[in-house]
C-alpha positions in Angstrom: 292.8 5.0 159.8 291.4 3.9 156.5 292.5 4.6 152.9 291.7 3.3 149.4 293.3 3.6 146.0 291.6 4.6 142.8 293.8 5.2 139.7 296.5 6.1 142.1 299.5 4.4 140.6 302.7 5.6 142.1 301.5 9.2 142.8 301.8 8.8 146.6 301.8 6.1 149.2 298.5 5.9 151.2 300.3 5.8 154.5 302.2 8.9 153.7 299.0 10.8 152.9 297.2 9.7 156.0 300.3 10.5 158.2 300.3 14.0 156.9 296.6 14.5 157.4 296.8 13.0 160.9 299.3 15.7 161.8 296.8 18.3 160.7 294.0 16.5 162.6 296.0 16.4 165.8 297.0 20.1 165.5 293.5 21.3 164.7 291.5 18.9 166.9 289.6 17.4 164.0 287.3 14.7 165.5 286.6 12.8 162.2 287.7 13.4 158.6 287.1 12.0 155.2 288.6 13.5 152.0 289.6 12.8 148.4 292.0 14.4 145.9 291.5 14.7 142.1 294.0 15.0 139.4 292.9 15.7 135.8 289.3 15.5 137.0 289.5 12.0 138.5 290.0 10.8 142.0 293.5 9.5 142.7 293.2 9.1 146.4 290.6 9.0 149.1 290.9 8.3 152.8 289.6 8.8 156.3 290.6 9.0 159.9 289.1 9.7 163.4 285.6 9.0 164.7 282.2 9.3 163.2 280.6 8.6 166.6 282.7 9.6 169.5 280.4 8.1 172.2 280.3 4.7 170.5 283.8 4.8 169.1 282.7 4.2 165.5 285.5 5.2 163.1 285.1 7.3 159.9 285.5 5.1 156.8 284.9 5.7 153.2 281.3 4.4 153.8 280.6 7.1 156.4 277.6 9.3 155.5 277.8 13.0 156.3 275.0 15.6 156.3 277.1 17.7 153.9 275.4 21.1 154.5 275.4 23.8 151.8 277.2 21.7 149.1 273.6 20.4 148.8 272.7 23.5 146.9 274.8 22.5 143.9 272.4 19.5 143.4 269.3 21.6 143.5 271.0 24.0 141.0 271.7 21.0 138.7 268.1 20.0 138.9 266.9 23.4 137.8 269.5 23.4 135.0 268.5 20.0 133.9 264.8 21.0 133.7 265.9 24.1 131.7 267.7 21.9 129.2 264.4 19.9 128.8 262.6 23.1 127.9 260.5 23.3 131.1 261.9 26.6 132.2 264.5 29.3 131.4 266.9 30.9 133.8 265.3 34.3 133.0 261.8 33.0 133.9 259.8 34.8 136.6 260.2 32.6 139.7 256.8 33.8 141.0 255.1 32.6 137.9 256.7 29.2 138.2 255.6 29.0 141.8 252.1 30.2 141.1 252.6 33.1 143.6 252.8 36.9 143.1 256.4 36.9 144.3 257.8 40.5 144.1 260.3 42.6 146.0 258.1 45.2 147.8 260.6 48.0 147.0 260.9 47.0 143.4 257.6 45.4 142.4 258.2 46.0 138.7 261.3 43.7 138.6 260.7 40.0 138.4 262.6 37.6 140.6 264.3 35.4 138.0 265.7 31.9 138.5 269.2 33.2 137.8 268.8 35.7 140.7 268.0 32.8 143.0 271.0 30.8 141.7 273.3 33.7 142.4 271.9 35.0 145.8 270.9 38.3 144.2 267.1 37.9 144.4 266.8 40.2 147.4 265.5 37.4 149.6 267.2 37.4 153.0 267.9 34.3 155.1 264.6 34.3 157.0 263.1 30.9 157.0 264.0 28.9 160.1 260.6 29.2 161.9 258.7 28.3 158.7 261.0 25.3 158.1 260.5 24.1 161.7 256.7 24.3 161.3 256.9 22.5 158.0 258.3 19.4 159.7 255.0 19.2 161.7 252.8 20.3 158.8 254.4 19.3 155.4 251.6 20.8 153.4 252.2 24.3 154.9 252.3 26.3 151.7 255.3 28.4 150.9 253.0 31.4 150.5 252.8 31.5 154.3 256.4 32.6 154.3 256.8 34.6 151.1 253.6 36.7 150.9 252.5 39.6 153.1 250.0 38.4 155.7 251.4 34.9 155.8 251.6 33.3 159.3 255.4 33.1 158.9 256.1 36.2 156.8 259.0 38.0 158.5 259.5 41.7 158.7 262.9 41.5 157.1 262.3 39.1 154.2 263.8 41.5 151.6 266.9 43.6 151.3 266.9 47.1 149.9 268.4 46.7 146.4 266.6 45.5 143.2 266.8 41.8 142.2 269.8 41.1 140.1 271.9 44.0 141.5 275.3 42.5 142.5 275.6 44.9 145.4 272.5 43.3 146.8 274.1 39.9 147.2 272.9 38.1 150.3 273.6 34.5 150.8 270.1 33.0 151.1 269.2 29.4 152.2 265.6 30.4 151.5 266.5 30.8 147.8 267.4 27.1 147.7 264.0 26.3 149.2 262.2 28.3 146.6 264.2 26.6 143.8 263.4 23.1 145.2 259.7 24.0 145.2 260.0 25.0 141.6 261.7 21.7 140.8 258.7 20.0 142.2 256.2 22.1 140.3 258.0 21.6 137.0 258.7 17.9 137.4 255.7 16.7 139.3 257.9 14.8 141.7 259.1 15.3 145.3 262.4 17.1 145.4 264.2 14.3 147.1 262.9 11.7 144.6 263.7 13.8 141.6 267.3 14.4 142.7 267.9 10.8 143.6 266.4 9.4 140.4 267.6 12.0 137.9 270.9 13.1 139.3 272.4 10.9 142.1 271.6 7.3 141.2 272.7 7.7 137.5 276.2 8.6 138.8 276.2 5.6 141.1 275.7 7.8 144.2 273.6 5.2 145.9 274.7 6.4 149.4 273.3 9.9 148.8 269.8 11.3 149.4 267.9 14.3 150.7 265.6 11.8 152.5 267.2 10.4 155.7 265.5 7.0 155.5 267.1 6.3 152.1 270.2 5.7 154.3 269.3 2.3 155.7 272.1 1.8 158.2 272.1 4.5 160.9 275.5 3.4 162.2 277.1 4.7 158.9 275.8 8.3 159.6 278.4 10.6 161.2 277.3 12.4 164.3 278.1 16.2 163.9 279.7 17.8 166.9 280.1 21.3 168.1 282.8 22.2 170.6 281.8 24.1 173.8 284.1 27.0 174.2 284.0 27.0 178.0 285.4 23.5 178.7 286.2 22.2 175.2 283.8 19.4 175.4 282.3 17.8 172.2 278.5 18.1 172.0 276.4 16.2 169.5 274.6 18.8 167.4 273.0 16.7 164.5 272.5 13.1 163.5 273.1 11.6 166.9 270.9 8.6 166.2 272.6 6.0 168.5 271.9 3.3 165.9 268.1 3.9 165.6 266.6 6.2 163.0 263.5 8.3 164.0 260.2 7.1 162.5 259.5 8.3 158.9 257.3 11.4 158.7 253.8 9.8 158.2 252.5 13.0 156.7 254.8 12.5 153.6 252.3 9.9 152.4 249.9 12.7 151.5 252.5 15.2 150.4 251.8 17.1 147.1 254.9 18.2 145.2 255.2 21.9 144.6 253.8 23.2 147.8 256.7 23.4 150.2 260.2 22.1 149.2 261.7 23.0 152.6 260.8 19.6 154.1 263.8 18.1 152.3 266.3 20.7 153.4 267.5 21.5 149.9 269.7 24.2 151.4 271.9 21.7 153.3 270.2 18.4 153.9 272.0 16.1 151.4 273.5 13.1 153.2 276.4 11.5 151.2 279.8 9.9 151.4 283.0 11.4 150.3 283.2 8.7 147.6 279.8 9.7 146.3 280.5 13.4 146.5 283.7 12.9 144.6 281.7 11.4 141.8 279.6 14.6 141.7 282.7 16.7 141.5 284.1 14.5 138.7 280.9 15.0 136.8 281.2 18.8 137.1 285.0 18.7 136.2 284.2 16.8 133.1 281.5 19.2 131.9 278.4 17.3 133.0 279.4 13.7 132.3 281.0 10.8 134.2 281.8 7.3 132.9 279.5 7.7 130.0 276.6 9.1 132.0 275.7 12.6 131.0 273.6 14.7 133.4 274.1 18.1 131.9 275.3 19.5 128.6 278.9 20.8 128.6 277.7 24.4 127.8 275.3 24.2 130.8 278.2 23.4 133.1 280.3 26.1 131.6 277.6 28.6 132.3 277.3 27.2 135.9 281.0 27.8 136.4 281.2 31.2 134.7 281.4 34.4 136.8 277.9 35.7 137.2 278.5 37.8 140.3 281.5 39.6 141.9 281.8 41.5 145.2 283.4 44.9 145.1 285.5 45.4 147.1 286.8 41.9 147.4 286.0 40.9 151.0 284.1 38.2 153.0 283.9 34.5 152.3 282.0 34.7 149.0 283.7 37.1 146.7 282.5 35.9 143.3 280.2 33.2 142.1 278.7 31.2 139.3 275.3 29.5 139.4 275.2 28.1 143.0 279.0 27.7 142.7 281.6 29.6 144.6 284.7 30.9 142.7 287.6 31.3 145.2 291.3 31.8 145.3 291.5 31.4 149.0 291.6 27.7 149.6 294.6 27.1 147.3 296.1 30.6 147.3 296.4 32.1 143.8 294.5 29.3 142.1 290.9 29.7 141.0 288.9 26.9 142.4 285.2 26.3 141.8 282.8 24.5 144.1 281.0 25.0 147.3 281.6 24.9 151.1 279.4 23.5 153.9 279.2 24.8 157.5 276.5 23.6 159.8 276.1 21.9 163.2 279.9 21.7 163.7 280.5 20.2 160.2 283.0 21.8 157.8 282.9 20.5 154.3 284.1 21.5 150.8 284.1 20.4 147.2 286.4 22.3 144.8 288.1 21.8 141.5 290.5 23.9 139.4 288.7 24.1 136.0 291.9 24.4 134.0 293.7 21.4 135.4 291.0 19.2 137.0 292.9 19.3 140.3 290.3 18.9 143.0 289.8 18.5 146.8 286.7 17.1 148.6 286.5 16.9 152.4 284.2 16.6 155.4 285.0 17.1 159.1 282.3 16.3 161.7 284.0 18.4 164.4 287.1 20.6 164.7 288.6 23.7 166.3 287.4 26.2 163.7 289.5 29.3 164.1 289.9 31.1 160.8 293.2 32.8 161.8 292.4 35.8 159.6 291.6 33.6 156.6 288.3 33.1 154.9 288.6 29.3 155.3 289.5 27.7 158.7 293.1 26.9 159.5 292.1 23.2 159.4 290.8 23.6 155.8 293.8 25.5 154.5 296.3 23.2 156.2 294.5 20.1 154.7 294.6 21.7 151.3 298.3 22.6 151.6 299.1 19.1 152.8 297.4 17.5 149.9 299.1 19.9 147.5 302.5 19.1 149.0 302.0 15.4 148.4 300.3 15.3 145.1 301.9 18.2 143.2 305.4 17.0 143.9 305.2 13.8 141.8 
């Protein structure tokens, strides 16, 4: 077990916190865990337990790097919002015009697909992108038009829903929307998506262990293997980032990559690799209205707009029930308390990053393998029990 203090004072003893979390980990078969807790928008505790690499018995520490899944989308959203602040776009701009493509919903061709529609999953785009993304790893200059436009080699039959862009009832969680936004970031900035985010967003906050490019993480032994559990025999199976100490060769085709053609190569929908320490800095920045330790990434009014309710599900059901701009608004992780942030769920990983805007109370976590029964709840039992355990410790001070 590992733990560190940061502005912790006498709030709680590290051993007590880890003992409580170990009870949850044992009960819910959590393979490896790293998490942090915020009070008044600042980290007061962070710690870790379990294994980052089961086969080689490498423990999770605060330096462990996780492929954090869909929390990545909040970074891409911040990139768009930052470019909007610089006057390079508006959230009401036609995304097709910014892409240089005649992007239109075939059932509603008169209605532009706006940036805000992509940021709220109301563009009409469905989650049909996997074959295109796989082909892009072999051919990075495969243009996005081959997926988005009729007649394209990877244009799917069910790319669009039925309702018009911007209609809340047409909400459909779309990883493809994040790919479109990343490509627009490249066209507006003239830089590769991974480089723009690292230079303009991550490194200014001191997030040096974070990147959308795998090879920016120099030590593969720090990268957590993500595990799925076989239902038949309960065995842990490596599903992602099982590098065994050796990274694959860099993609040589990246040398000739032209920004603005195909942002899928950097997996903007879920490919950010980061530590819990770094991710906590990201949440601190959002909790403080776009600034951390004197470094301002976004204006306070921009972050307020990002957090405001832009979409709501009626009736209230499912995992996503209301949202901001690439942020989830939920009362399900900490019952009755409005938390803003994002979850991640891919290749066996479960992750989350949430803050209560009124108090700055926050929770950041990543698990690289667990028994993930939801027990009738929108979050897994492991997630809700971890949240409750942290609350029991830190709210009773």
